[in-house]
N, C-alpha and C positions, 0 to 999 in steps of 0.2 A: 370425388374430388381429385383433381390432378395435382400431384406434388410439385410439378413444375411451377405452379402458381400459388402454392399453399400460403406462403408468407404474405403475398399481396392480397389474397382473398381474406385471410385472417385480419389483416390491417383494415381492409375495406369494411368488414362487418363491424369492427370497433368504431370506425368513423361514420357509421350509418347516419345519414342526414346531413353530413358535411360535404362540401364541394371539393374536398381534398386540398392539396398544397396551394392551389390557386385561390381558394376561398380565404378572404382576409380574416374571417372569424375562425378558421380551422387551426387547431393546435399543430397540425402537420406542416413543418417548414421545408422538409426535403425528404425525398424517397429515392433510393437507387437499388438496383438488383445486381448482386455479384453472381456471375454465371457458375455453372457446375465445372468441376475439374476432374479429368479422368486420371486413373492411376497409372504409374509406370512401375513394372515389377522387375526384380532381379532374381538370380538363381541362389539357392541355398549355398553358402560358402562350403568348400570341401572340408575346412577345419571344424565345422560344427559337429558336435557329437551326435550320433544317430538318435539317442534317446531324447536329446534336446529338440532336434528337428521333428521327431515323431510327436513330442508333446505339443508343439505349436500346430502341427497339421491336425491333430485330434481336436485342438481348440478352435479350429476353423481357419487357421492361417496357412493356406496352401502354398503361397509364395510370398516372400517378404517384398516390401517396396524398396526401390533402389537406394533411397537415402538411409534406410535401416541397415542395409548391407554395408554401405560405405562407412558409416559410423562404427558399426560393430567390428569391421576389419581393422580400423585404426586402433581401437582399444585392445583387440586381441594381439596386435603386433607391438603393444607396449607404448603407444602414444596417447598422451592426454588429449581428449577430444570433447568438443561441445556440439551436440546435434541440436540445431536451432531451426525448428519447423513449427507449423501451426498446431492449434489445438486438435486433438484426435488424430494426429499423424503417426501414432504408433512409436513414440520415442522410447517407451518401456522396452519394446523388443530389442532396440538397439543396444541396450546395456544387458538385458537378460541373456542374449545369445553368448557373448564372450564370458560372462560370469558363470552361467550354468555349465557351459562347456569346460571351463577351467575346474569347476567343482567336480564334474564327472571324471576328469583326467587326474586331478590331484585331490585325494581324500582329506588332506590337511589344510587346504586353502580356506581363507576367510574373506568376507566382504562387508562393507559398511554402506548402508543406504541412508541418505540425508534428505529430508524434506522440510520446507518452512512451516508446514502445518501438520497437526496430528491427524486430521481427517485424510490428508493425502497419504501419509505414511501408513495408516491403517488400511486404506484402499489398496495400495501397492503390495502390502504384505498379504492381504487376502488373495489378490490376483496371482501372486507368486506361489502361494501355498496350493491354490487350485491347479496351477499349471503342472506342478511336480508331483502331485498326489499319486501314490501308488507306483512310482517309478523307482526301481532298485538303485539306480545310480545316485539318487538323492535321498536315500533312506536315512542318512546321518546328517543331512543339511540342517534341519530344524530351524528355519527362519523364524525370527522372534522380534517382537516389538520391545523397545526399551525407551520409554518416555515417561512423562510425569504421571500418566495414568496406570503405569505398570506397577503391580504390587511388589513389595520387597522380596518375597520368596521367588517370584518369577524372574525378577532382575538377577538374583543370584544364580538361578538355574541357567538363564540366558548367557551370562558371563562365562559359565563353566562349559556349556554344551553347544550353544548355537554357533553356526559358522557364518550366518548372515544376519546382521543386526540392523533393524529398521528404527531410526531415531531422528532427532531434529537437532539443530545447532545448539539449542539451550541445554539439552541433556548431554550432548557430546561434550560440551564445555564443563558442566557442573557435575555430571555423573560418570564420565568416562576418562577424560584427560586428567581430571583432578586425582583420580585413583588408578593411574595407568599401570603401576606394578601389578595390580590384581588382574589387569587385562594383558599382561605380558605375552602370553601364548597367542592370544587373538591378534595383537599387533605384529608379532613376529611372523605371522603367516598371512598378513593382509595383502591381498592381490589387487583389489579394486575398491574405490570409493565413488559412489554415485552421488552427484549433487543435482537433485531433481529441481525443476523450475528455478534454475539459477538466476534468471532475470529478476526474480523477486528480491534478491539480495542487493539492495541499493541503499544509499543514504547511510545513516548511523548503523542500522541493522546489518547492512551489507559490509560495512567496515569491520564491525565486530566479528561477523561470520568469517570474513577473510582471515582474520588473525586466529580464530578457532581452527580453521582448516589448515593453516600453515603450521600451527602448533601440533595438530594431529599428524600431519605428514612428517614433522620433525621427530615425534615420538616413534612412529613406525620405522623410520630410517635408523633411529638409534638402536632399535631392536633387530635390525638387519633386513627389514622388508623395504620394498620400493614400489608402493602401490600406484596403479594407473587411475587417474581421475576421469570419470565420464560425466560430463555435464549435459543436462537436458533443459532446453530453454524454449520459451515462446520467442517469436521473432523479435530480435533486437538488432541495432545497427552494427554492433561490434562484438559478436558472440565470443570469438577467440580471445580478444583483449579483455572482455568482461570476466571470463573464467580464469584467464591468466592472472588478472589482478587479485582474484579470490585465492588462488593457490600459490602465487609467486613463481610460476614456471611457464614454459612455452606450451601453447595449445593449438591444435588444428581444429577448424570448424567445418561442419557439414550443414549447408544452408538450403540446398535445392529440395524443396518439398515435393515429393512424388506421390503423395497420398491423394485419394479422391475426396471431394466434398460436394454436397448438394447445393442447389441454388439457395442463395440467402438474400432476403429482402431487408434492407437497412433503412430505418426511418428516424428522422430527427423531430422531436416533439417539444413544443414550448407551451406550458400551461397558460391559460388565459387569466385575465384579472378577476379577483374576487368580486362578486356582485356587490355593488355599493361602494367599491373602492374607486379611487381616482382613475380616470382613463389616462393613456399615455401622454396626453397633452397637458395633464395637470389639472383639468377641470373636474367638477363634480365632487362628491363626498370623498373623504380620505380616511383610511384606517391604519396607515403605516406611520413610521417615524417621520416627523417633520413634514406631514402632508404628502408623503410619497405613496404612489400607487402600489398595491400589493397583488402579486400574482398568486394563483392557487398553489399551495405547497406541492413541491415535486413528489414528496412521499405520498400525499393524498392522490395525486394523479397516477402515480405508479400503482397504488393499491387498486384503483379503478381498473387499470389495464390488466393487472394480475387477476382480478375477479372476472373480468370479461373473458380473458383467455381460458381460464379454468372452466367457465361455463361452456365455452366452445370446445372443450375437451382437449385443449392444448397443454401438454406438460410444460410448465414454465418455471424458470428461475428469475427472481427479481432481485438484482443487486442494489444495495443501499449503502451509502458511505459510512454511516455511524451505527454503532450497536443500538442506540436508542431509536434511530430511524428505522432499523429493521423491525423492531418490536411494534412501532406505531403503524408501519405499513401492513404487517401481518394482521394486526387487530382490525384495522380499517377494512382490509379485504374480506376478512371473516364477517364483519358487520354487513358489508354489502351483499355477501352471499347469503347471510341469514335472512335477508329481505327478499331475495330473488330465487335462490337455489339452496335452501337450507340443508339438503342432503349432501352438499359439497363442503360445508363448513369445516368438517373435521379433516378434510383432505388438503388444507392449507395450514402452514406452520411457519415459524421463524427459526433461523439457525444463525448462530454467531459465535465468535470466540467469547470466552468468559463463562460459558455453561460448564457445569460439572460433567465429568467423564461419562457417567451413565446416561445423562440426558443427550449428549452429543451422539453417542453410539446408537441410541434408539432412533434418533432423527435420521442418521445416515442410513440405517437399515430400511426405514420407511421410505426414504427417497429412492434408494437403489432398487427396491422391489416394486415401485410404482404405487405403493399405498398412498403416498402424498402426491398430489397433482400440481400443487403450487407451493413454492417456498420463497420467502423473503430472506435474504442472506447478506452478510458482509462479504468481503473478498475471501473469507474462509473457504468458500466453495468456488472461488475463481480458478484455483489451481487444478491439477490434472486428475481429480477424483473422477472415476469412470461412471458417469451417469448417462446411460444410453437412452436414446429415444426422446430427448428434449425437443420440443417444437418451437419454443419461443424464449427469448431472454429480454428482460427489461433492465436497462442500465439507468439507475436513478442518479443523475449527475455525472459529469465527466469524472472518471476514476483517477485522474492525476497524470496518467501517461497514455500515449497511443498504444503501447504494448499491452497495458492492462485492459484497455477498451477492447482490443481484438481478442485478448484472452477470454474476457467475459463473453463477448459476442460468439466466440467459437464454441461455447458450451452447447449452443443450439445446433440442431442438424447433425448430431453425431451418428445417426443412422444412415447418413448419406442422402437424406431426403430434403425436401424444401423446409425452410425455417424463416423465422422473423426475429429481427433485433430492433428494439426501440430504445433510443436514448432520450430520456426525459430531462430537460434542462432545469436546474435549480435557478432560483432568483439570484444570480451571481454573474459578475462580468464575464468570466471565461466561458461559462455554460451558454450564456446569451450570445456571445461572439461565435461560438462553434455551431450552434443550430442555425445561425444566419450566414455562416461561412463554412459549410460542411466540408469543403475541400481542405480546410486547415486540419481536419481530423481524418477524413476518409482517404485523402490523397497524400497525406504527409508521411514521410518515412518515420519508422519507429525510432525512439531515442536511444542514445547510448546510456547505459547504466552509470550512475554516479556513485563512486565509493572513494573513501580516502582513509586507508589503513594507517597512514602516517599522522593522522589527527592525534596530537599528544594526549588529549582527554581519553581517546580510545586505546592508543598504543601503550601508554604507561601502565595501566592495570594488566594488560596482556603480557607485557614484559615481566611483570612480577610473577604471573602464572607460569610463564615459560621458565623462569629461573627456578621456581620450586619443582618443576618437572625434571629439568636437567640444567646444569650451569650454562650460561649464555656465552658463546665464543665471540671473538672479535669479528669473524666473518659474518656471523648472524646479526650482530649490531649493524654492520654495514649493509647487509641485505635488507634489513628492516628500516634503514635510514633513521636509526634510533640513537645516534651518538648524544644529541642534546638531551633527549628524554632520559637516557641511561645516566648521564651525568647528574641530572636533576634528582633521580631516585637515589643515587649514591649520596648526594648532598643531604637528602631527607633521611638518610640512614636506613633505607629500605633494601638497598643492594650493597654488597661488599665486593670490592675488586680483589681478586687473587690471581696468581700466575696463570691458572687454567681458564680464567674467565670471571664472569660475575655470578655471585652466589646470593641467595636470599638471606636476609637477616633472620636470626633465630625467632621462631614463633610466628613467622609470616604465613597466613592462610588466605590468599587473595581471591580464590575462585568465586567464593560466595558474594564478593563485593561488586561483581559485574552483572548488570542486567543487559544482555546482548540485544534486547528489543529496543534499547534506547530509553527505557524508563529511568527516571531520576528520583532518588530519595526513598527507595524501598517500596514495598507493596502495602496497600490498604485493603482490608477485608470489608466487604459490604454485607451487613447482617440485618435480617428482619427481626426487630426487637420483640414482635409478638410471638414468634415461634423459635427464635434463636437459630433460624436457618441461614446458612451461608449462601448469599445470592451470587456473589462473584468477587473479583479482585480488580484493582486498578493501581497504577503506580502513584506515588505521593504527589508529584507535581500535577499530573492530570486530575487527581482527585480534587484539587482546589478549584478547578474549573468545571468539574462534572458532578461531584457529590458534596458540594458545599451545603451548609444548613439551609433548608428550604428548597433544594433542588428536587426536581422530579426525576426519578430513576425507574426505568422499565426493565423487567426481567421475564422472559417467556410469556409476554402478553399481560403480565401483572404490573400494576403501577404502584410505585412507592414514593413517599416524600421523605427526604433525609431530615432527621431531627438534630443530629450531632456529627461533627467530623473531628476525631481525635487523632492528630498526626503523630503524637508521641507514642500512642498505643497501636497505631495503624488500624483504626477502626472507624467505619462510617455506619452509624445506626439509623435505620429507616423503619417506617411503618407503612402498611398497606393503605393506599388512598387513591382515588380516581378523580383528580381535579380536571377541570376542562380548560387547563392552560399548561403551557410549557415554560421552561426556564432557560435563560442564557446568561452566563457569567459576564461581568464587566471588569476590565482591568485598566490600570494606569501604569505608565512606565517612563523611565528616562534612560538615555543612552550616553555613555562616555566613550570617546574614542581613545583606545589604548595604543594602537600602532597603525600607521598608514602603510599598507602592503604595496599598493600600486595606485597610480593616479594618471588621469588624462584630462587635459584642458582643451576646451573648444570655445574660445571667446569668453562670453559671460558664464559659460557652463563648465563645471568641474565634476568629473565622475571618478569615484574612488572605490577601491576594495580595501576594507579596514577591519582590524580586530577591535571589538567593542565589549564593554560590560553593560549588560541590560539589567536594570533593577525594576521589577514589576510587582504588582500587588493587586489581588482581587478585591475590589471595593464595593461590589454589589452585584445584583442580578436583575434582569428584566423578566417580568412575567408577560407572556404572550398568549392570547386566545388561540385556539386551534386554527382559526382562520388567518392568523398572522397579525391581528390587531395587538397593539401595545396596551397592557392593562395598567402596569405601574412599574416603578423601579424600587428595589428593596436594598438598603445599605448593608454591607458586611464589613467586619473587621478581621481580615486574614493576614497571616505573616508575609513579610516581604520575601521575594526570591531573587537571587542574583545569578546571572548567566553570562559566562564568558564565551563569546561566539564570533562568527564572521558576518559582516554586513556589506552590502553594496550601498553607497551613498551618493547623492549629488547635491551640489550647491549651485545657486543661481544668483547672479548679480542683481541687486534690487533695482538699479536704474534700468536694466534691460526689462525687468518685469513691468515697471511703470510705462516704459516705451511700448510695451505690448498691450497696453490697456488694462493693466492690473493695478489698481490703486493700492497704496500701502495698507489700508484698512481691509482690503480683500485678500491680502497675503495668507493669513491663517486658513481661511476656508478653501482657497485654491490649492495650497500645498497639501492640506489634509485630504481633500477629495482626490487629488492626483496620487497621493500615497495609497489610499484605499484601492483605487482602480489598478494601480501597478501590482499590489499584492495579489489582487484577484486574478491578474493576467500572467503572473510569473510562471504558472504551470504550463503555459504555452511553450516556453523555452527551457524549462527545467523540470526534472522528474519530481514534482512536489505538488501539494495543494496549499490553500491559504492557511490551513491549520498546522502546517509544518513550519510556517514562517510568521514573523511579526514585523511591525513597522512603527516608526515615529516620525512626525514632521513638526517643524517649528519655524517661525518667521525669523528668529535670531537664535541660533545655537551658540552656547557660551564658548565653544572651542573653535568654531568657524567664523563667528560674528556675521553670518550670512543666512538667508533662507536655506534650510537644509531638510532633506528627506533621507531616512534610513529604511532599508528593508533587510531584515536579519534572519538567520537560521535559528530555529527554536530548539537547538540541541547544543550541548557543551562542545566548544571547539569548532562548531560548524558542521554542516553535512554536505557541502558542495553546492547548495541551491543558490546562495547569494553570489558565490563565485561564478556560477553559470549566468546569473543576471548581469554581472559586470561584463562578462565576455560577450553576451548577446544583447547588450544594452539597446542598440539601435532597433532591431526587430521587436524587442520587448516593448519599448516606448511607442513605436509606431502602431503596434496592435492595441496598446492601451488607449491611445488617442482615438483609434477607429471605434473601439468598444464604447467609449464615453460619448463621442460626438454623434454616433449613429443611434444611440438609445433615444427612444421617442419621448421620454419623460421630460418635464419642464425644468425641474429643480434638483433632480438626483433621486435615485431609487436603488434598491438592492441589486438591480441588473447592471448598474454602472458604478456608482461611487459610495453607496452605503455598505457598511460592513457589519456582519452579524456578531462580531466580537469586539467592537470598538469600545474602549474604556471611557470615552467621552460621550457616549450615547449618540454618536454620529453628529456631533456638533463641535465646531462649525464646519459646514460643508458648502462649497460653492462650485457647482458643476460648470456654470458658464465660464468662470475664470480659471477653472482647472483645465478646460479645453484650450484656453489661451496659453496657459503655462506649458502644457504638453506640446502645443504647436511651436512655442519658442524653443523648447528643448530639441524638438525634431529638426528645426531649421539649422541649429548650430552644431548638433552632434555630427561628427565626421567631417566638419568643414575645416 
């Protein structure tokens, strides 16, 4: 087999019997080939310590690539730098060169490595340890992990003896900055901070991480150090600005990727309709909500591809959006293999966040050494864990950003040989749009990361942490744009103003009150009542939509049904059971406008950016058969939740709607369907997916007295998604209209206007009049 055609041949065997993209019955909607790229090399810089250069040469790196040399030189000369190149482009060497050289020259220097996932941190620690093993210049380096899986004795030893700490933003916040006097010697000698995969820090998580990093730099500088920050990122549109927002300082970027990569075949894949379901025209039997046609689940299709590729001997990663989806996909792939290639069943597994440490480490080792041939995973393995020799990647559903798609796609072909990437569309407006408009994904520039460290819901708690670390000065309040937030904390009695600055009130211990991943309301433990085994954890707000009483919960291929959710005690109790159905929560909500930030009017259309309070409540859940059929709806009585956040809203004059052919009795269905479609499509212009956002539509909102649609961020204070929707309202609505009007269904389906999380059970929905409404908005916007 020739590797030049490997990906295409593998895809062809999977499509055996199909006519390819031109066959109307084929799931393949597009295929393209990305050609190979040759490497450009540079010379070893003169400043590199001989033992560092020798270590890399012995590891097989005879010459560095040009971008590695450029990034390393900036860092060694004391400039904050972000190296922004593709997957497998050797970004690690760009920071290892200056750090290891500094360690060799200065026996007291220290460094801090930061990654968004434990798996990546563990992998980088292992690679560093192997690189320096047996070299006298690094005999006292002792690189060490310091995360939630590190036992207390090793943590104490690392703090006292390690010169290079590998950690994550969570532990940096809760375990290091909170007890910085114990780390005084480490901070005083801190020369470098590595922020690996820094494109991952976006939204609320990115805003929290920015403030953790800025507090870390503040502590180091108070102890007399001035560390250089080295960022490593997949391709983003503004790498220097992105890292600059994270650290609050100027950054130079290196973006010219001079590494080689093999030929890569990229395929777009749309699952067909379930046999017996309605066809796209709306005729025939129906098994979905409100007579909608139902496509084969993306997870089931991905499981089939995973099994096919494993049978062909292709080492494969299958990315799935949710933890539950990962488990379902792995189980289904193993079932398929059990029927056709039983000897391969044990070579397929699931990997996701939420597993206990021993389980994760075992899976990482099995994947790294090739014992596992196929793995279904969340984006926990999207980042730079070095898994050499992967032949194929299946991306189950658009991962939310172009950057994430290419990061996942780049996991294949790391040997420099041919590879295959298949994106399988979910039954979702955005996914459907992308597989039929592949240029919107494959030819689109990657996004700018969205962070907002000035969000008062994020900034306020970090100011309290900063004050307990060192008093806050006036210059720092100005730099953080925090005057209003500080005044509010003073009013609440949490900060005290004195001549030297702002001090914390006595007894304040704020570090433990922050969940930097954006979780709200503390953690809930998920426990198997039959064995008292801890299955995993989830934050309290997500618990109400994931582990409510009656919910199906999957853990490492085992299925459980939740019996009880006790938010007061932080416990979800479940028992083993294997039902042939799945569950989806249903919510109801109302939105109150608190402040109009900005507005624009276009005749009968008004578009606004607003602060809102959203009151929501889980009122029940749907039970669905594994084929997607609706079995029943079960009521629940769950507590109300209140969320202060940011929304993009629009109102439309009712007379204009009538003139466009929308009768008043059609207003609710048209608005509701347009809202669902817009939520599904926001990810095209913002770095989010529909689970990050919510919405509400009404034919007469009490505060506007007009037909009104809201799309809001699902995080306190907002995460920048709704703001982006307001800024890009025109392209967003244009793409939404295209997605709905081009869908072949008659009355609306999950590919256009139905939502998997609608609190009203997708009722009322009126696709025909939603198209008229979206055309009305498009005609007037910008006029």
